[in-house]
C-alpha positions as CSV (number, residue, x, y, z in Angstrom):
1,M,85.6,94.1,106.4
2,F,86.9,97.6,105.9
3,R,87.5,98.9,102.3
4,K,90.5,101.1,102.9
5,L,93.5,100.6,105.2
6,L,96.4,103.0,106.0
7,V,99.8,101.5,106.8
8,A,101.5,103.7,109.3
9,N,105.0,102.6,108.4
10,R,107.6,102.5,105.6
11,G,109.9,100.1,103.8
12,E,109.5,96.3,103.5
13,I,106.8,95.9,106.2
14,A,104.6,98.6,104.6
15,V,104.9,96.7,101.3
16,R,104.2,93.3,103.1
17,V,101.0,94.7,104.7
18,M,99.8,96.3,101.5
19,R,100.2,93.0,99.6
20,A,97.9,91.3,102.1
21,C,95.4,94.1,101.6
22,R,95.5,93.6,97.8
23,D,94.9,89.8,98.4
24,M,91.7,90.8,100.4
25,D,90.5,93.5,98.0
26,I,91.3,96.2,100.6
27,V,92.7,99.5,99.2
28,P,96.2,100.1,100.7
29,I,97.0,103.7,101.7
30,G,100.6,104.7,102.3
31,I,102.4,107.5,104.1
32,Y,105.8,108.9,103.4
33,S,108.3,111.4,104.7
34,E,110.2,113.8,102.5
35,A,113.1,111.3,102.4
36,D,110.7,108.6,101.1
37,V,109.0,110.5,98.2
38,N,110.2,107.9,95.7
39,A,110.4,104.9,98.0
40,V,109.1,101.5,97.0
41,H,106.3,101.6,99.6
42,T,105.2,105.1,98.5
43,R,104.7,104.0,94.9
44,Y,103.2,100.6,95.8
45,A,100.3,102.1,97.7
46,D,97.1,103.1,95.8
47,E,97.3,106.5,97.5
48,A,100.1,108.0,99.5
49,Y,100.3,111.1,101.7
50,N,103.3,113.3,102.8
51,I,103.4,113.5,106.6
52,G,106.5,115.6,107.1
53,P,110.3,116.0,107.0
54,A,112.8,113.1,107.1
55,P,113.4,112.9,110.9
56,A,111.1,110.2,112.2
57,A,109.9,112.5,115.1
58,Q,108.5,114.9,112.5
59,S,106.9,112.2,110.3
60,Y,106.5,108.6,111.1
61,L,106.2,109.4,114.8
62,D,103.9,112.4,114.3
63,I,100.5,111.1,115.4
64,P,98.4,114.1,114.3
65,S,99.9,114.0,110.8
66,I,99.2,110.3,110.4
67,L,95.6,110.7,111.6
68,D,95.1,113.6,109.3
69,A,96.4,111.4,106.4
70,A,93.9,108.7,107.4
71,K,91.1,111.2,107.5
72,R,92.0,112.7,104.1
73,S,92.2,109.3,102.5
74,G,89.0,107.9,104.0
75,A,90.9,105.0,105.6
76,E,88.7,102.9,107.9
77,A,91.6,101.0,109.5
78,I,95.3,101.5,110.4
79,H,98.0,98.9,110.6
80,P,101.1,100.1,112.4
81,G,103.6,97.4,111.1
82,Y,106.5,97.1,113.6
83,G,108.8,99.8,115.0
84,F,107.8,103.5,115.1
85,L,104.4,103.7,116.8
86,A,103.5,100.0,116.6
87,E,103.7,99.5,120.4
88,N,102.6,103.0,121.4
89,A,99.4,102.8,123.4
90,S,98.7,106.6,123.0
91,F,98.7,106.1,119.2
92,A,96.4,103.1,119.4
93,R,94.0,105.0,121.6
94,A,94.0,108.0,119.3
95,V,93.2,105.8,116.3
96,V,90.3,104.2,118.2
97,D,89.0,107.6,119.5
98,A,89.1,108.8,115.9
99,G,86.6,106.0,114.9
100,I,89.2,104.1,113.0
101,V,89.9,100.3,113.4
102,W,93.2,99.6,115.1
103,V,94.9,96.5,113.7
104,G,96.6,95.4,116.9
105,P,95.9,94.6,120.5
106,Q,93.8,96.8,122.8
107,P,95.5,100.0,123.9
108,E,95.3,99.0,127.6
109,V,97.0,95.7,126.8
110,I,99.8,97.6,125.0
111,D,100.1,99.7,128.1
112,S,100.4,96.7,130.4
113,M,102.5,94.3,128.2
114,G,104.6,97.0,126.6
115,D,105.9,97.7,130.1
116,K,108.3,94.7,130.7
117,V,107.9,95.0,134.5
118,A,104.1,94.7,134.2
119,A,104.5,91.9,131.7
120,R,106.7,89.9,134.1
121,R,104.0,90.4,136.8
122,A,101.3,89.1,134.4
123,A,103.4,86.0,133.6
124,T,103.9,85.3,137.2
125,E,100.2,85.6,137.8
126,A,99.6,83.1,134.9
127,G,102.0,80.6,136.6
128,V,104.8,81.1,134.0
129,A,108.4,81.4,135.3
130,T,110.3,84.5,134.6
131,V,114.1,85.3,134.7
132,P,114.9,86.3,138.3
133,G,114.7,90.1,138.4
134,T,113.0,93.2,139.8
135,T,109.3,93.7,139.6
136,E,109.5,97.5,139.8
137,P,111.6,100.0,137.9
138,V,115.1,100.8,139.3
139,A,116.7,104.2,139.3
140,R,119.5,104.2,141.9
141,V,122.9,102.7,141.7
142,D,122.5,101.4,145.2
143,D,119.5,99.4,144.2
144,V,121.5,97.8,141.4
145,V,124.4,97.0,143.8
146,A,121.9,95.4,146.2
147,F,120.5,93.2,143.4
148,V,124.0,92.1,142.4
149,T,124.7,91.2,146.1
150,R,121.7,88.9,146.1
151,H,122.0,87.4,142.6
152,G,125.6,87.8,141.6
153,L,127.1,88.9,138.2
154,P,126.5,89.3,135.3
155,I,123.1,91.1,135.3
156,A,121.1,92.8,132.6
157,I,119.7,96.4,132.8
158,K,116.8,96.7,130.5
159,A,114.3,99.3,129.3
160,A,110.9,98.8,130.8
161,A,109.2,99.9,127.6
162,G,109.9,99.1,124.0
163,G,112.2,96.4,122.6
164,G,114.7,95.7,119.8
165,G,117.7,95.7,122.1
166,K,117.4,99.4,122.9
167,G,118.0,100.4,126.5
168,F,119.9,97.1,127.2
169,R,123.2,96.9,129.1
170,V,125.0,93.9,130.5
171,V,127.1,94.5,133.6
172,N,130.0,92.1,134.3
173,E,131.7,94.0,137.1
174,K,130.5,96.3,139.8
175,G,132.6,99.2,138.6
176,A,130.5,99.4,135.4
177,I,127.1,99.7,137.1
178,E,126.8,103.5,137.2
179,E,127.7,103.9,133.5
180,A,125.5,101.1,132.4
181,L,122.5,102.3,134.4
182,A,122.9,105.8,133.0
183,G,123.3,104.5,129.4
184,A,120.3,102.2,129.5
185,S,118.1,104.9,131.0
186,R,119.2,107.5,128.5
187,E,118.6,105.2,125.5
188,A,115.2,104.1,126.9
189,Q,114.2,107.8,127.2
190,A,115.4,108.5,123.7
191,Y,113.6,105.6,122.0
192,F,110.5,105.0,124.2
193,S,109.9,108.3,126.0
194,S,110.4,106.6,129.3
195,S,113.7,106.2,131.3
196,D,112.4,103.4,133.4
197,V,114.6,100.3,133.5
198,Y,114.6,97.1,135.5
199,L,117.1,94.3,136.3
200,E,117.4,90.7,135.5
201,R,120.0,88.0,136.1
202,Y,121.9,87.6,132.9
203,L,122.1,84.0,131.6
204,E,125.5,83.2,130.1
205,R,124.7,81.0,127.1
206,P,120.9,81.0,126.6
207,R,118.9,80.7,123.4
208,H,116.3,83.3,122.5
209,I,113.0,81.4,121.7
210,E,109.8,83.2,120.8
211,V,106.2,82.1,120.2
212,Q,103.8,83.8,117.9
213,V,100.3,84.2,119.4
214,M,97.0,85.3,117.8
215,G,93.9,86.1,119.8
216,D,90.4,87.1,118.8
217,A,87.6,89.0,120.5
218,S,86.0,85.8,121.8
219,G,89.0,85.1,124.1
220,N,90.4,82.4,121.8
221,V,94.2,82.4,121.7
222,L,96.3,80.3,119.4
223,S,100.0,79.8,119.8
224,F,102.3,78.8,117.0
225,P,105.5,76.7,116.8
226,E,108.6,78.5,118.1
227,R,111.2,80.7,116.3
228,D,114.8,80.5,117.4
229,C,116.2,84.0,117.3
230,S,119.5,83.5,119.1
231,L,121.9,84.8,116.5
232,Q,122.1,88.5,117.5
233,R,124.3,91.6,117.7
234,R,123.6,94.4,120.1
235,H,120.7,92.3,121.3
236,Q,119.0,92.6,117.9
237,K,118.3,89.6,115.7
238,L,120.2,88.7,112.6
239,I,119.0,85.2,111.7
240,E,115.8,83.4,112.8
241,E,114.7,79.9,112.2
242,S,111.8,77.6,112.9
243,P,111.7,75.1,114.4
244,S,114.6,75.5,116.8
245,P,117.3,72.9,116.2
246,V,117.5,72.1,119.9
247,L,113.9,71.8,121.2
248,D,112.3,68.5,121.6
249,R,108.5,68.1,121.2
250,G,107.8,68.2,124.9
251,V,109.6,71.5,125.5
252,R,108.0,73.0,122.4
253,E,104.5,72.2,123.6
254,A,105.3,73.5,127.1
255,I,106.6,76.9,125.7
256,M,103.6,77.2,123.4
257,E,101.3,76.5,126.3
258,A,103.1,79.1,128.5
259,A,102.7,81.7,125.7
260,A,99.0,81.0,125.5
261,K,98.6,81.3,129.3
262,V,100.3,84.7,129.4
263,S,98.2,86.0,126.5
264,K,94.9,84.8,128.0
265,Q,95.9,86.3,131.4
266,V,95.7,89.8,129.8
267,G,92.9,89.1,127.4
268,Y,95.2,89.5,124.4
269,R,93.7,90.2,121.0
270,N,95.3,90.2,117.5
271,A,99.0,89.3,116.8
272,G,101.7,89.3,119.4
273,T,104.9,87.4,120.4
274,C,105.9,86.0,123.7
275,E,109.7,85.8,124.1
276,F,111.5,83.3,126.3
277,L,115.1,82.5,127.3
278,L,116.0,78.9,127.1
279,D,118.8,77.9,129.5
280,S,121.8,75.9,128.5
281,D,120.1,72.6,129.6
282,Q,117.7,73.1,126.6
283,K,114.8,72.4,128.9
284,T,114.4,75.2,131.4
285,F,112.8,78.3,130.0
286,Y,111.8,81.7,131.4
287,F,109.3,84.3,130.1
288,L,111.2,87.4,129.0
289,E,108.7,89.9,127.5
290,M,105.9,90.3,125.1
291,N,106.0,92.3,121.8
292,T,102.5,93.7,121.2
293,R,102.7,93.8,117.4
294,L,103.7,91.8,114.3
295,Q,107.3,90.7,114.4
296,V,110.0,91.3,111.8
297,E,110.5,87.5,111.5
298,H,106.8,86.5,111.1
299,P,107.5,85.1,107.6
300,V,109.3,82.2,109.2
301,T,106.2,81.1,111.0
302,E,104.1,81.6,107.9
303,L,106.2,79.3,105.9
304,V,106.3,76.4,108.4
305,T,102.5,76.6,109.1
306,G,101.0,77.9,105.8
307,I,99.1,80.6,107.7
308,D,99.1,84.2,106.5
309,L,99.5,86.1,109.8
310,V,98.8,89.6,108.3
311,R,95.6,88.3,106.8
312,A,94.7,86.8,110.2
313,Q,95.4,90.2,111.8
314,L,93.0,91.9,109.4
315,L,90.2,89.4,109.9
316,V,90.5,89.7,113.7
317,A,90.6,93.5,113.6
318,A,87.4,93.4,111.5
319,G,85.7,91.4,114.3
320,D,85.9,87.9,112.9
321,A,86.6,84.9,115.1
322,L,89.6,82.9,114.3
323,D,88.7,80.1,111.8
324,L,91.4,77.9,113.2
325,A,91.7,75.6,116.2
326,Q,95.0,74.9,118.0
327,G,95.0,71.4,116.5
328,D,94.9,72.9,113.0
329,I,98.4,74.5,113.5
330,E,101.0,72.0,112.3
331,L,104.7,72.3,112.0
332,R,105.8,71.3,108.5
333,G,109.4,71.5,107.3
334,A,111.8,74.2,108.3
335,A,112.4,77.9,107.5
336,I,115.2,80.4,107.9
337,E,115.2,84.2,107.7
338,C,118.2,86.4,107.2
339,R,117.9,90.1,107.8
340,V,119.8,92.1,105.2
341,N,120.8,95.3,106.8
342,A,122.8,98.3,105.5
343,E,125.6,97.6,107.9
344,D,129.3,96.7,107.7
345,P,129.7,93.4,109.6
346,A,133.5,93.7,109.5
347,K,133.2,97.0,111.5
348,R,131.0,95.7,114.4
349,F,127.9,96.1,112.2
350,M,128.4,99.8,111.8
351,P,125.4,101.4,109.9
352,A,126.2,102.0,106.2
353,P,123.4,104.1,104.7
354,G,123.6,105.2,101.1
355,S,122.4,104.8,97.5
356,I,121.9,101.4,95.9
357,G,123.1,100.9,92.3
358,R,122.5,97.5,90.8
359,Y,120.0,95.4,92.6
360,R,118.9,91.9,91.9
361,E,116.9,89.7,94.3
362,P,117.3,85.9,94.5
363,S,114.4,83.6,93.6
364,G,113.7,80.0,92.8
365,P,112.3,77.1,94.8
366,G,111.7,77.8,98.5
367,V,112.9,81.4,98.4
368,R,110.9,84.4,99.5
369,V,112.2,88.0,99.7
370,D,110.3,90.8,101.6
371,S,112.0,94.0,100.4
372,G,111.6,97.7,100.4
373,A,114.5,98.3,98.0
374,E,115.1,98.4,94.3
375,P,117.8,99.6,91.8
376,N,118.9,103.2,92.4
377,S,117.0,103.5,95.6
378,T,118.3,105.0,98.8
379,I,118.7,103.6,102.3
380,P,118.2,106.8,104.4
381,Q,120.3,107.6,107.4
382,S,117.2,108.6,109.4
383,Y,115.7,105.1,109.7
384,D,116.3,101.5,110.6
385,P,119.0,99.9,108.4
386,L,116.9,97.0,107.3
387,V,117.0,96.6,103.5
388,S,115.1,93.3,103.1
389,K,114.5,89.9,104.5
390,V,115.4,86.7,102.7
391,I,113.4,83.6,103.9
392,T,113.9,80.1,102.7
393,Y,111.9,77.0,103.2
394,G,112.8,73.3,102.9
395,A,111.4,69.9,103.9
396,T,114.4,69.7,106.3
397,R,116.5,72.2,108.1
398,D,119.5,71.4,105.9
399,E,117.5,71.9,102.8
400,A,116.4,75.3,104.0
401,R,120.0,76.2,104.9
402,R,121.4,75.2,101.6
403,R,118.7,77.1,99.8
404,M,119.6,80.2,101.9
405,V,123.3,79.8,100.9
406,R,122.3,79.7,97.3
407,A,119.9,82.6,97.6
408,L,122.5,84.8,99.3
409,G,124.9,84.0,96.5
410,E,122.4,85.2,94.0
411,Y,121.6,88.4,95.8
412,E,123.2,91.5,94.3
413,I,123.2,94.9,96.1
414,E,125.7,97.4,94.8
415,G,126.7,100.7,96.3
416,I,126.3,99.9,100.1
417,K,127.7,97.6,102.6
418,T,125.3,94.9,103.8
419,T,125.1,92.0,106.2
420,I,125.1,89.4,103.3
421,P,128.8,88.5,103.7
422,F,128.1,87.8,107.4
423,H,125.1,85.6,106.6
424,R,127.0,83.6,104.0
425,L,129.8,83.1,106.6
426,M,127.3,82.1,109.4
427,L,125.2,79.7,107.3
428,T,128.3,77.7,106.5
429,D,129.8,77.9,110.0
430,E,129.9,74.6,111.8
431,R,128.1,76.1,114.8
432,F,125.1,76.9,112.6
433,V,125.2,73.7,110.6
434,T,125.0,71.7,113.9
435,G,122.7,74.1,115.6
436,D,125.2,74.7,118.4
437,Y,124.9,78.4,119.0
438,H,123.5,80.9,121.5
439,T,122.8,84.6,122.0
440,G,126.5,85.4,122.5
441,T,127.9,83.5,119.5
442,V,128.2,86.4,117.1
443,E,129.7,89.0,119.3
444,R,131.7,86.8,121.7
445,E,132.9,83.9,119.6
446,M,133.2,84.9,115.9
447,D,136.0,86.6,114.2
448,L,134.4,88.9,111.6
449,S,137.6,90.6,110.6
450,V,137.8,88.0,107.8
451,L,135.0,89.9,106.1
452,T,137.2,93.0,105.7
453,E,137.8,93.8,102.0
454,P,141.4,94.2,101.0
455,A,142.4,97.8,100.3
456,T,142.7,98.8,96.7
457,P,146.3,100.0,96.1
458,T,146.7,103.6,94.9
459,P,149.0,103.9,91.8
460,Q,152.1,105.8,92.5
461,P,153.4,108.6,90.1
462,G,154.7,106.9,86.9
463,E,153.2,103.5,87.7
464,P,150.5,102.1,85.3
465,E,147.0,101.6,86.7
466,V,145.7,98.1,86.4
467,V,142.0,97.8,85.4
468,E,140.3,94.5,85.4
469,R,137.5,93.9,82.9
470,L,135.2,90.9,82.5
471,F,134.4,89.5,79.1
472,E,132.1,86.8,78.0
473,V,133.4,84.6,75.1
474,E,132.4,81.5,73.4
475,V,134.9,78.8,72.3
476,D,133.8,75.7,70.4
477,G,130.2,76.4,71.4
478,K,131.0,76.7,75.2
479,R,130.7,79.9,77.1
480,F,133.5,81.2,79.2
481,E,134.0,84.3,81.4
482,V,137.5,85.8,80.9
483,K,139.0,88.4,83.2
484,A,141.5,90.7,81.4
485,R,143.8,93.2,83.0
486,E,144.5,96.4,81.2
487,H,147.5,98.6,82.2
488,L,146.7,102.3,81.9
489,E,149.4,104.8,82.0
490,T,148.5,107.4,84.7
491,T,149.6,110.9,84.9
492,V,149.6,112.1,88.5
493,M,149.6,115.9,88.9
494,P,152.0,117.0,91.6
495,R,150.2,118.3,94.7
496,K,151.2,121.1,96.9
497,P,152.9,119.5,99.9
498,R,150.8,119.6,103.1
499,P,152.2,121.2,106.2
500,P,153.5,118.6,108.6
501,Q,151.0,117.3,111.1
502,K,151.8,117.9,114.7
503,S,152.5,114.7,116.6
504,S,153.9,113.5,119.9
505,R,155.3,110.4,121.3
506,A,151.9,109.6,122.7
507,T,150.3,109.6,119.2
508,G,153.3,107.9,117.5
509,G,152.9,110.2,114.6
510,R,149.3,109.2,113.8
511,S,146.7,111.7,112.9
512,E,145.5,113.7,115.9
513,L,141.9,114.2,114.5
514,L,139.2,111.8,115.6
515,A,136.6,111.8,112.7
516,A,133.0,110.7,112.6
517,P,132.9,107.3,110.7
518,M,129.3,108.0,109.7
519,Q,126.5,110.6,109.6
520,G,124.5,110.8,112.7
521,T,123.6,112.6,116.0
522,I,125.9,113.0,119.0
523,V,123.8,111.5,121.8
524,K,126.4,112.1,124.6
525,V,129.9,113.4,124.9
526,L,131.7,111.0,127.3
527,V,135.0,112.9,127.9
528,A,136.0,116.4,128.9
529,Q,138.5,118.7,127.3
530,G,141.9,118.2,128.8
531,Q,141.2,114.6,129.8
532,T,143.8,112.0,129.1
533,V,142.5,109.0,127.2
534,K,143.9,105.7,125.9
535,A,143.3,104.1,122.5
536,G,140.0,102.4,122.5
537,D,138.4,104.6,125.2
538,A,134.8,105.8,124.3
539,I,134.8,109.5,123.4
540,V,131.2,110.0,122.3
541,V,128.0,108.1,121.6
542,L,126.8,108.6,118.1
543,E,123.3,107.6,117.0
544,A,122.9,106.5,113.3
545,M,120.0,104.6,111.8
546,K,118.4,104.0,115.1
547,M,121.5,102.6,116.7
548,E,123.9,103.9,119.3
549,N,127.6,103.6,118.4
550,S,130.4,104.3,120.8
551,I,133.1,106.2,118.9
552,L,136.5,105.2,120.3
553,A,139.8,107.1,120.6
554,H,142.1,106.1,117.8
555,T,145.2,106.9,119.8
556,E,146.5,107.7,123.3
557,G,146.8,111.3,124.4
558,T,145.1,114.4,125.8
559,V,141.7,115.6,124.5
560,E,142.9,119.1,123.5
561,E,139.7,120.1,121.7
562,L,136.1,118.8,121.6
563,K,134.4,119.8,118.3
564,V,130.9,118.4,119.1
565,S,128.3,118.6,121.8
566,D,125.2,116.6,122.9
567,G,122.4,116.7,120.3
568,Q,124.7,117.9,117.5
569,S,124.3,116.4,114.0
570,V,127.5,115.5,112.2
571,E,128.4,114.4,108.7
572,T,130.8,111.5,107.8
573,G,134.4,112.7,108.3
574,A,133.5,115.6,110.6
575,T,136.1,116.1,113.4
576,I,134.8,115.0,116.8
577,A,137.9,115.7,118.8
578,V,141.6,116.6,118.6
579,I,143.7,114.2,120.6
580,R,147.4,115.0,121.0
């Protein structure tokens, strides 16, 4: 077993891997960007090394800088976590070539299974059914049209490399093919350095089922009970649970066997996840893709099996054979995971980076929190919006659900918007309570406008400001919380009147300035100066916290000025366009 291990990642997953290292008497080494100088993972590590500026391309994606940190620290192994370089075969190969142990599958397997088209071929060769689709990358609109002619609509255009919902577009009508193909290719190039995309028939109401696998050098591959990851937005998971509320034992065993077949077909070693789509009959399933790394939702599997997956990763990487047989893996109880992201669920899960004030995590029976946050910490704009993961366990699904509702009620995060209000709504929704949900439930069936906070009224000149204060009092030996309202007389200084805004019948007197709702980078400008647009038309694509967001016209009119260009960084409130 190696003595020192460098975690090539940040945030909660870096802390999670470092904790496993401490359990095994391995010295954890951290890396950090200039934005993470005081981050939790930076201070949790025994040693930590600065690898560059805040942008990920200059730090957490900088292979030479990470290898230099490993050399300086004397690390004998590198764990990539998930995201960033975790599924980058070139990085894995560079680690191995440097004489450092790579905690993950072989570089050649990452190459083959990281390419979804190649993974589909491997599944077919293993005798596992795949969703009807192309077996080669597609680059021309005509090829997409031909596929639609054969298979009908809707279809999915998906990045051949990577995952996490990036480079994924659903096409419901032929007129949207060209834009969807270009968008998926552009996003795939930006995130995975490959513009290759492929096509699949898009299932209307499927469930997203995945199976954890673990292989060792002897060729032994274990598969674990499934995780149901169907509650998603933008094809990225929000809530995961195990077992799935709809799988019977026979289907569970068949999916686990299929995952093992695919993994053995490619000689898979270390941790990975095979993803499947379960059709609406709850029996027919198709292999979708393989993630050649540890998954965000791995704690769910750990809780229902009692197996520490990161520890198993480290043992396999050190050359040990798995000390488990397939029969040793038993499903016990139920577990649920909620991803707490810095996002505003009432605004289509718009990223909401910022500084955290008060912070208090839930605890108690059956509650686990994997976090990279603390009081007065910052969720940077440069990285993924994940703040933490709350995982609950119970003897039954309903016990795990009720514990999650309780835990979310205890969780306090001040200063930023988070997905906690969404989770509290979802966990008590009848669709979740009964298990009757699918991959389109959140975006197509739920009204999240109920999560919008009421606006705080601004006191007018001469009106008293009302301030609410909470007091704790005791009456006859019983404690009460009393809310008191204090009326403060406000003095409002007169302001110099602003010049009247120009408006037209097309704008209805509304502001003509379209402003950036968040800090980020303009990926693509979608309109031209002088173009007529309607309210709701996409004007630009803005990337923030590793997510692309379409910024829509707030009014009807003509784009008289474009204030941004492709690749430009913008601050919150910056003018994107003038529409009159």
